[in-house]
Each structure stands twice: as structure tokens, then as C-alpha cells.
C-alpha positions as CSV (number, residue, x, y, z in Angstrom):
1,M,126.6,138.4,34.8
2,N,128.3,141.3,35.8
3,L,130.8,140.8,32.9
4,L,128.0,140.1,30.5
5,S,126.2,143.5,31.5
6,N,129.5,145.5,31.2
7,I,129.9,144.4,27.9
8,D,126.3,145.1,26.6
9,T,126.7,148.8,28.4
10,S,130.4,148.9,26.1
11,L,128.7,147.8,23.2
12,L,125.6,150.3,23.4
13,V,127.7,153.4,24.2
14,N,130.1,152.7,21.4
15,T,126.9,152.0,19.0
16,A,125.7,155.2,20.2
17,Y,129.2,157.1,19.4
18,I,128.9,155.3,15.9
19,A,125.6,157.0,15.4
20,A,126.7,160.4,16.5
21,S,129.6,160.4,14.2
22,I,127.6,159.3,11.3
23,L,125.2,162.2,12.3
24,F,128.4,164.6,12.0
25,I,129.7,163.7,8.7
26,V,126.2,163.5,7.3
27,G,125.7,166.9,8.6
28,L,129.1,168.2,7.8
29,K,128.2,167.2,4.2
30,M,125.2,169.0,4.4
31,L,126.7,172.0,5.2
32,G,128.3,172.4,1.7
33,S,124.7,173.6,0.4
34,P,122.6,176.6,1.3
35,D,119.6,174.4,0.7
36,T,120.6,171.6,3.3
37,A,122.8,173.7,5.7
38,R,120.2,174.2,8.3
39,K,119.1,170.8,8.3
40,G,122.9,169.7,8.3
41,N,123.5,171.9,10.9
42,L,120.5,170.5,13.1
43,L,121.8,166.9,12.2
44,S,125.0,167.5,13.9
45,S,123.7,169.2,17.1
46,T,121.9,166.4,17.6
47,G,124.8,164.0,17.3
48,M,126.7,166.0,19.8
49,L,123.8,165.8,21.9
50,L,123.6,162.0,22.0
51,A,127.4,161.8,22.5
52,V,127.2,164.0,25.4
53,L,124.1,162.4,26.8
54,V,125.7,158.8,26.0
55,T,129.0,159.9,27.7
56,L,127.2,161.0,31.0
57,V,125.1,158.1,31.4
58,D,128.3,155.8,30.6
59,Q,130.2,157.7,33.2
60,S,128.1,156.9,36.1
61,I,128.0,160.2,37.4
62,I,126.6,160.2,41.1
63,D,125.6,164.3,41.2
64,Y,124.6,166.1,38.2
65,T,124.3,169.4,40.0
66,W,126.9,171.2,38.3
67,I,126.7,169.4,35.1
68,L,123.0,170.8,35.1
69,V,124.3,174.3,35.9
70,G,126.9,174.4,33.1
71,L,124.0,172.8,30.7
72,I,121.8,175.5,31.3
73,S,124.3,178.5,31.6
74,G,125.5,177.0,28.1
75,G,122.2,176.8,26.5
76,I,121.5,180.6,27.4
77,I,124.7,181.6,26.4
78,G,124.0,179.9,23.1
79,Y,120.7,181.1,22.5
80,I,121.6,184.5,23.0
81,A,124.6,184.5,20.8
82,A,122.2,183.0,18.0
83,T,119.6,185.6,18.4
84,K,121.3,188.4,19.5
85,V,124.4,188.8,18.0
86,Q,124.3,190.9,14.6
87,M,125.7,189.4,11.5
88,T,128.3,191.8,11.1
89,S,129.8,190.0,14.9
90,M,129.6,186.7,13.7
91,P,133.3,186.7,12.5
92,E,134.1,187.7,16.1
93,M,131.7,185.1,17.5
94,V,132.8,182.5,15.4
95,A,136.8,183.6,16.7
96,I,135.7,183.6,20.7
97,F,134.1,180.1,20.0
98,N,137.2,179.0,18.8
99,G,138.7,180.1,21.7
100,F,136.4,178.4,24.2
101,G,137.0,175.2,22.3
102,G,140.5,175.7,23.0
103,I,140.6,176.3,26.6
104,A,138.2,173.6,27.3
105,S,140.3,171.0,25.8
106,L,143.4,172.5,27.7
107,L,141.7,172.1,30.9
108,V,140.6,168.4,30.2
109,G,144.3,167.7,29.6
110,S,145.4,169.8,32.9
111,A,142.8,167.8,35.3
112,E,144.2,164.3,33.4
113,F,147.9,165.2,33.9
114,V,147.3,166.4,37.7
115,G,145.0,163.5,38.3
116,T,147.0,160.8,36.8
117,P,149.3,159.2,39.9
118,V,150.7,156.6,37.3
119,V,153.6,157.9,34.8
120,N,152.5,157.0,31.3
121,T,154.8,158.2,28.2
122,A,151.7,157.6,25.6
123,L,149.4,159.7,28.0
124,Y,151.7,162.6,28.7
125,F,152.5,162.9,25.2
126,A,148.7,163.2,24.4
127,I,148.3,165.6,27.2
128,Y,151.0,167.6,26.4
129,L,149.6,168.3,23.0
130,T,146.1,168.5,24.1
131,V,147.7,171.8,26.4
132,L,149.8,173.2,23.8
133,I,147.6,173.3,21.2
134,G,144.3,174.4,23.6
135,G,146.6,177.6,24.9
136,V,147.4,178.3,21.7
137,T,144.1,178.3,20.5
138,F,142.8,180.0,23.5
139,T,144.7,183.2,23.6
140,G,145.4,183.3,19.5
141,S,141.2,183.4,18.9
142,L,140.8,185.8,22.0
143,L,143.4,187.9,19.9
144,A,141.8,187.4,16.5
145,Y,138.4,188.4,18.4
146,A,139.9,191.8,19.6
147,K,141.3,192.2,16.1
148,L,137.9,191.7,14.1
149,A,136.1,193.7,16.8
150,E,138.6,196.7,16.2
151,I,139.3,196.4,20.0
152,I,142.9,196.8,18.6
153,G,144.3,197.6,15.5
154,G,144.1,195.1,12.7
155,R,147.5,195.9,11.1
156,P,150.2,193.3,11.8
157,I,152.5,194.0,14.9
158,L,156.5,193.0,14.0
159,Y,159.4,194.1,15.8
160,K,163.1,193.5,15.3
161,G,164.0,189.7,16.5
162,Q,160.7,188.6,16.2
163,Q,161.7,185.1,14.5
164,I,164.5,184.6,17.3
165,V,161.9,185.1,19.9
166,N,159.4,182.6,18.4
167,S,162.3,180.0,17.7
168,L,163.8,180.2,21.6
169,L,159.8,179.9,22.6
170,L,159.6,177.0,20.7
171,L,162.8,175.6,21.9
172,M,161.3,176.2,25.3
173,I,157.8,174.6,24.5
174,A,159.9,171.5,23.5
175,A,162.1,171.3,26.4
176,V,158.9,171.3,28.6
177,G,157.6,168.7,26.7
178,V,160.4,166.3,27.6
179,E,160.4,166.9,30.9
180,M,156.7,166.6,31.1
181,I,156.8,163.3,28.9
182,F,160.0,161.5,29.9
183,L,161.9,163.2,32.9
184,Q,159.6,164.6,35.6
185,D,162.7,165.3,37.6
186,L,163.1,169.2,37.4
187,F,159.7,170.7,38.4
188,N,156.6,168.9,40.0
189,S,153.0,168.1,38.0
190,Y,151.9,171.2,39.0
191,E,154.9,173.8,38.2
192,T,155.3,172.0,35.0
193,L,151.8,172.1,33.7
194,L,151.5,176.0,34.7
195,I,154.9,176.6,32.6
196,L,153.2,174.5,29.5
197,C,150.2,176.7,29.6
198,G,152.1,179.6,30.0
199,L,154.3,179.3,27.2
200,A,151.5,177.9,24.7
201,M,149.4,180.7,25.6
202,L,152.3,183.1,24.9
203,L,152.8,181.2,21.7
204,G,148.9,182.0,20.7
205,I,149.6,185.9,21.2
206,L,152.9,185.8,19.3
207,F,151.2,183.8,16.6
208,V,148.5,186.2,16.0
209,I,150.1,189.6,16.5
210,P,151.8,189.6,13.0
211,I,148.7,188.8,10.9
212,G,147.1,191.6,9.3
213,G,143.3,192.1,9.5
214,A,142.9,191.2,5.8
215,D,144.0,187.5,6.5
216,M,141.7,187.1,9.2
217,P,139.7,184.7,7.0
218,V,142.4,182.3,6.8
219,V,143.5,182.9,10.6
220,I,139.8,182.0,11.7
221,A,139.8,179.1,9.8
222,L,143.1,177.9,10.9
223,L,142.3,178.6,14.6
224,N,139.1,176.3,13.9
225,S,141.2,173.6,12.9
226,F,143.4,174.1,16.0
227,S,140.0,173.9,18.2
228,G,139.5,170.6,16.6
229,L,142.7,169.2,16.5
230,A,143.2,170.0,20.6
231,A,139.8,168.4,21.0
232,C,140.6,165.3,19.1
233,A,144.0,165.0,21.3
234,A,141.5,165.5,24.7
235,G,139.7,162.3,23.2
236,F,142.6,160.3,23.3
237,V,143.6,161.8,26.7
238,I,140.2,160.7,28.1
239,T,139.7,157.6,25.6
240,N,136.6,159.0,24.3
241,N,136.1,157.7,20.8
242,V,133.2,160.4,19.6
243,L,135.8,163.1,20.7
244,I,138.4,161.9,18.6
245,V,136.0,161.6,15.9
246,A,134.6,165.1,16.2
247,G,137.5,166.8,16.7
248,A,139.4,165.0,13.6
249,L,136.5,166.2,11.7
250,V,136.8,169.8,12.9
251,G,140.6,169.4,12.5
252,A,140.8,168.3,8.8
253,S,137.8,170.4,7.4
254,G,139.7,173.6,9.1
255,L,142.8,172.9,7.3
256,I,140.9,172.1,4.0
257,L,138.9,175.6,4.7
258,T,142.0,177.4,5.3
259,N,143.9,175.5,2.2
260,I,140.8,177.2,0.2
261,M,141.3,180.6,1.4
262,C,145.3,180.6,0.7
263,K,144.4,179.5,-3.0
264,A,141.7,182.1,-3.1
265,M,144.6,184.9,-2.2
266,N,147.1,183.2,-4.4
267,R,149.6,183.0,-1.1
268,S,150.9,180.2,0.7
269,L,149.9,179.4,4.6
270,T,153.6,180.3,5.6
271,N,153.0,183.8,3.6
272,V,149.8,184.6,5.7
273,L,151.5,183.9,8.7
274,F,154.7,185.2,8.2
275,S,154.7,188.0,5.9
276,G,153.1,190.5,7.9
277,F,150.5,191.6,5.6
278,G,150.0,195.4,5.9
279,T,153.0,197.1,7.2
280,V,153.8,197.7,3.3
281,V,150.7,200.1,3.1
282,K,152.6,203.3,2.9
283,S,155.0,202.1,0.3
284,A,152.4,200.7,-2.0
285,S,150.0,203.5,-1.8
286,E,153.3,205.8,-2.6
287,G,153.8,203.4,-5.6
288,T,150.4,203.4,-7.2
289,V,149.5,206.7,-9.7
290,E,146.9,209.0,-9.0
291,Q,144.4,207.9,-11.9
292,G,142.2,211.1,-11.8
293,E,139.4,212.3,-9.4
294,V,136.6,210.0,-8.3
295,K,132.9,210.5,-10.1
296,P,130.4,210.7,-7.7
297,I,126.6,209.8,-8.9
298,N,123.4,210.3,-7.0
299,T,120.8,207.5,-6.8
300,A,118.3,209.2,-9.6
301,D,121.3,208.8,-12.2
302,A,122.1,205.4,-11.1
303,Y,118.7,204.4,-11.3
304,L,118.7,205.4,-14.9
305,I,121.4,203.4,-15.9
306,L,120.1,200.0,-14.0
307,E,116.8,200.8,-15.7
308,A,118.4,200.4,-19.0
309,A,120.9,197.4,-18.2
310,S,120.3,194.1,-19.4
311,S,123.0,192.5,-17.0
312,V,123.7,193.4,-13.8
313,L,126.3,191.8,-11.4
314,I,126.2,192.5,-7.8
315,V,129.4,192.1,-5.7
316,P,128.6,192.2,-1.7
317,G,131.5,193.0,0.9
318,Y,131.7,193.7,4.4
319,G,130.2,197.1,4.1
320,M,127.2,195.4,3.0
321,A,127.4,193.2,6.7
322,V,127.9,196.5,8.3
323,A,124.8,198.1,6.8
324,Q,122.8,195.3,7.2
325,A,122.0,195.7,3.6
326,Q,121.5,192.0,2.2
327,H,117.7,192.7,2.2
328,A,117.5,195.7,0.6
329,V,119.9,194.1,-1.9
330,R,117.9,191.2,-2.2
331,E,114.5,193.2,-2.9
332,L,116.5,195.5,-5.4
333,G,118.0,192.5,-7.4
334,E,114.4,191.2,-8.0
335,L,112.9,194.2,-9.4
336,L,116.2,194.4,-11.5
337,E,115.0,190.9,-12.8
338,A,110.8,192.0,-12.9
339,N,112.7,195.0,-15.5
340,G,114.0,192.6,-17.6
341,A,117.6,192.5,-16.2
342,E,119.8,189.2,-15.7
343,V,120.9,189.6,-12.0
344,K,124.0,187.4,-10.4
345,Y,125.6,187.7,-7.1
346,A,129.4,187.2,-7.3
347,I,131.0,186.1,-4.1
348,H,134.8,186.1,-3.8
349,P,135.9,183.0,-1.4
350,V,137.8,186.1,1.1
351,A,135.0,188.6,1.0
352,G,134.0,189.7,4.6
353,R,136.0,188.8,7.5
354,M,135.3,184.9,7.8
355,P,135.1,181.9,5.2
356,G,131.1,182.3,3.8
357,H,130.4,185.6,5.1
358,M,128.5,186.4,2.0
359,N,126.9,183.2,1.5
360,V,125.2,183.4,5.1
361,L,124.0,187.1,4.7
362,L,122.5,186.2,1.2
363,A,121.2,182.9,2.5
364,E,119.9,184.9,5.3
365,A,117.9,187.5,2.9
366,N,116.7,184.5,1.0
367,V,118.8,185.2,-2.1
368,S,118.7,182.1,-4.4
369,Y,121.7,180.0,-4.4
370,D,121.0,179.7,-8.5
371,V,122.2,183.2,-8.8
372,L,125.2,183.2,-7.0
373,V,128.6,183.0,-9.0
374,E,132.3,182.7,-8.5
375,P,134.9,184.6,-9.7
376,D,136.5,182.2,-12.4
377,D,132.8,181.7,-13.8
378,V,132.0,185.5,-14.4
379,N,135.4,187.1,-15.2
380,P,135.7,185.9,-18.8
381,I,132.3,187.2,-19.7
382,M,133.1,190.6,-17.5
383,E,133.1,192.9,-20.4
384,T,129.5,191.8,-21.6
385,I,127.7,193.1,-18.0
386,D,126.3,196.2,-18.3
387,V,126.3,197.3,-14.7
388,C,128.5,196.0,-11.6
389,M,127.5,197.1,-8.2
390,V,130.1,196.7,-5.6
391,I,128.6,197.1,-2.3
392,G,130.7,197.4,0.6
393,A,133.6,195.8,-1.4
394,N,137.0,196.5,-1.5
395,D,140.2,194.6,-1.7
396,V,138.6,191.6,-3.6
397,V,137.9,193.9,-6.7
398,N,141.1,195.9,-6.5
399,P,142.8,196.1,-10.0
400,D,146.2,196.4,-8.3
401,A,146.2,192.4,-7.9
402,K,146.4,191.7,-11.4
403,D,147.9,195.2,-12.7
404,N,150.5,196.5,-9.8
405,E,153.3,194.2,-9.5
406,N,154.5,196.6,-6.0
407,S,150.8,195.8,-4.5
408,P,151.1,193.4,-1.7
409,I,147.9,191.9,-3.2
410,Y,149.6,191.4,-6.6
411,G,148.5,187.9,-8.1
412,M,145.4,187.6,-5.9
413,P,142.6,186.1,-7.9
414,I,139.9,189.3,-7.9
415,I,136.3,189.9,-9.2
416,E,137.8,191.9,-12.5
417,V,134.6,194.5,-12.2
418,D,136.9,197.1,-14.3
419,N,136.4,195.4,-17.1
420,S,132.7,195.7,-17.0
421,K,130.8,198.5,-18.8
422,T,129.9,200.6,-15.8
423,V,131.0,199.7,-12.2
424,F,128.7,201.3,-9.3
425,V,130.9,201.5,-6.1
426,L,128.7,202.0,-3.0
427,K,130.9,203.0,0.0
428,R,130.4,205.8,2.9
429,S,134.0,207.3,1.9
430,M,137.1,206.9,0.3
431,A,138.8,205.2,3.0
432,A,140.8,202.0,2.3
433,G,139.6,198.7,2.6
434,F,140.4,196.1,5.5
435,A,143.7,195.4,3.9
436,G,144.8,199.2,4.3
437,I,145.7,199.8,0.8
438,Q,144.6,201.8,-2.1
439,N,142.1,200.9,-4.8
440,P,142.2,202.4,-8.4
441,L,139.4,201.1,-9.2
442,F,137.7,204.2,-8.0
443,F,139.4,206.4,-10.4
444,K,138.3,204.4,-13.6
445,Q,136.6,206.0,-16.2
446,N,134.0,203.4,-16.3
447,S,133.4,203.6,-12.3
448,R,130.9,205.9,-10.6
449,M,130.9,206.6,-6.5
450,L,127.4,206.1,-4.6
451,F,128.6,207.7,-1.4
452,G,126.5,206.9,1.5
453,D,125.2,204.0,3.6
454,A,124.5,201.1,1.8
455,K,121.4,199.8,3.2
456,E,120.0,203.6,2.7
457,T,121.4,204.0,-0.8
458,V,120.0,200.8,-2.3
459,S,116.7,201.4,-0.4
460,S,116.4,204.6,-2.9
461,L,117.4,202.8,-5.8
462,V,114.5,200.5,-4.9
463,A,112.0,203.5,-4.4
464,E,113.0,204.8,-7.4
465,F,112.2,201.7,-9.3
466,K,108.6,201.5,-7.4
467,G,108.3,205.0,-7.8
């Protein structure tokens, strides 16, 4: 009877885990479309809640006091993050959450290593990977957060002998792994664990510091993948099937997204991680020929051009997020459509500071998914477009990517707004974008600069149409 009871419990737990895994997969699939993204997020969250509750019941926990404290504290933090954090801070929040996932896996692996009395090579290998990947994810994500939040500079930090230092560090990590998994004779378990944690966290720092701010979308996607892989390894450590599945899903989707980001910039992952993008800013700028003076325009004159336009392409960037201008942009788009213009929104895959940043902003403003287009769809017909409005974007519309072989972004696919009839560039100043390089688009004969806060500028255009 006791055996039958154990079998029934195990069957119930694993059935619940399968149900949770299905919810994860279906939810992840639904995140691919703005129309179903919210429902997909809810399904995935429900799956995680089911997995957590079943795991707690399965472990026969005697005292739930600290678990309740953690649930309540985490719920409060999650609520604040979801309701109070501005959309401009979303990349930083994603980075810090990746870090939390990494440190959680590291703590799980550490607890199992210290609490395992019997040497088990397979288990120790899983613990080694959990602690290593978790530590790298934690400090790497913290540094990515600091760069995105501009607590530290976004420029890559390179120094002489950097590759040698990194190689020596990797050798030391491998040596500690041999000690942890096979030998267990040089240090006691606590010392080995502390050394591995320290080296892993140091590797996370050295992993991110040579990466420039313009490559942060790729780094966030990669660190997100790392957090999933750490969780997957932790699942093997504690023999939890649903953690293995969930971690593998996050790890795989993060790697796929990383690959998409790299293709969007026409660069390899190794180039992103080790090229020190942004260190050549000075030479690139010196190699760029000044193409003339910029041509400012006021909102009244811009209105007259827009009012006569039959086709308008809006290209949003991080500047739109900073100004929180997405709602005003949507209202302007509706007024242009009511005036007889065809309005589209061109979204570059790496616009903003995290994957999908612009899509999230426009979805928040209830911009229809049907009017969003990708660069490959709109570039072939760019010469037929009357007006392109570039709102806070910079590097993703920089003509140097196709015209200047000396530019660090040469070869990167861009939205070729310079081929349209007229370009309005909405910027606060002539400052360079996040990549820190000059943009010759500003000096083109068909370009006009609308200086000022993007929200105020767009709102003024809205007022002109309504007036």
C-alpha cells in the first residue's frame, strides 16, 4: 500500500510537470505575436506557478515560514517591477533579472555540493556547470545593467594582454573543475566551492567589459540564455524534470535570439564578444567626410510637408523610449492616415537597447501589428516613400553601414531612409548614438533636423493637424 502510494504520488507530480512544460512551450510560442503575447505570458506564468506548487508539495516541507516570506517578498518586488519601472528602464530590468536567475542557480548548486556526503562524479559535474554558468551570468548581468543604466560608461574596456588573462582564467577554472569533480584532495569542499564561485564571477566581469553599449541587445539575449542553461544544470543537480525543461527552453530560445541579433548586424558572435566594438570611434569619425551643414526645420514647416505626403514611414529608436513618445507617435500616425497617407512603422531588430524594445513600446501604445514592417520589406520601395520620420534612432539608419568601409558598422543591414524623398530626424542634439559614431544621414540634402524632445515635437505636429 505504501509502495502504491509512492507510485501514485510520483505519477501525479510528473503529470503536473508535463502539464507545466506544455504551458511553457505553448506560452513561448504565443509570445511570437503581439496579438497573443499577453495570453502567452499568462500561460507561461501559470505553468511556473503549477510547477512551484507541485514541487513544494512533493518535497514534503514541514515549515513553510521562510518559503512564504520569499513568495511574498518576490511577489511585491515583481509587482513593483511590472507596474513602476519605466519602459526606458526595461533593458536594465531584463539584465538584472537575468542576474537573479544566475545567482539562484549558483546557490542551488552550492547547497547541493556542500550537502552531498558521497562523492558522485556525474552530480559534481552538473554542480560545477551550475555554479560556473550561474556565476558568469550573475556578474555579467550586473555589469550589463550598469552599462545600460549608464552607471559606468558604455564604451568597451580593453587592455594589453586581455586575451592572455582570459585564457589563464579559463585554465584555472578548468583546473578547479578537475579538483571538484575527480580529485577532492587539494582543498576541502568549502574552499573549492569558494574558489570556483570567485573565478566564475570574475569571468562574468571580464566577459562583459570588452563589449560596447551598441552590442548590448546581443549581450542581454546571450545572458538570458546563460540564465536558462544554469537553471537547466540546476535541474540535473536536484533531479527536477520541470526545471530541466524550463531551463532548456530559456537557454535554447536565448541562443536563437542571440543568433538573430547577430544576423541583424551582419556580425558573428565572436566578433560581438571580442572585437571591442566602439574603440575605433575616433578613427572612424576622422575618416568620415563632413557632408555639409545640417538643415533644421520647425514643426510648422514639417507639418506642411507631412500634410502633403501620401506615404509616411516612421522609424522609432531608443530616443522615442527616452521621451516616452510612443502614444503621441501613434496619434500622429492615425491623423496622417485620416489625412489620406499610408503610414508604416519600420522596426530594426536591434533598435533600442534590448531585443524587441520598439515592438513592446508600440504595442503598449496600441499600434496595430499590421503596420509594422521589417527593413527587408521596406528598403526595396524606399525611393517611393514621401517622408521618413526617424524618431530617436541613429545607428540603424546610418548610411555608413553601406557606404563607408572604414566604419565599424560597415556591412550591418540598416533601414535605408536616406533613399526616401524627405527624411525628418527627431533628435535632442547632434550627439552620436549609442555606438558613438557619426551619422552622415544628418547632412544629406533630403534630411531635415527636428531638434527637441521627441514627445514635445510629435505632440506639436499633432496639434498642427488638429488645429
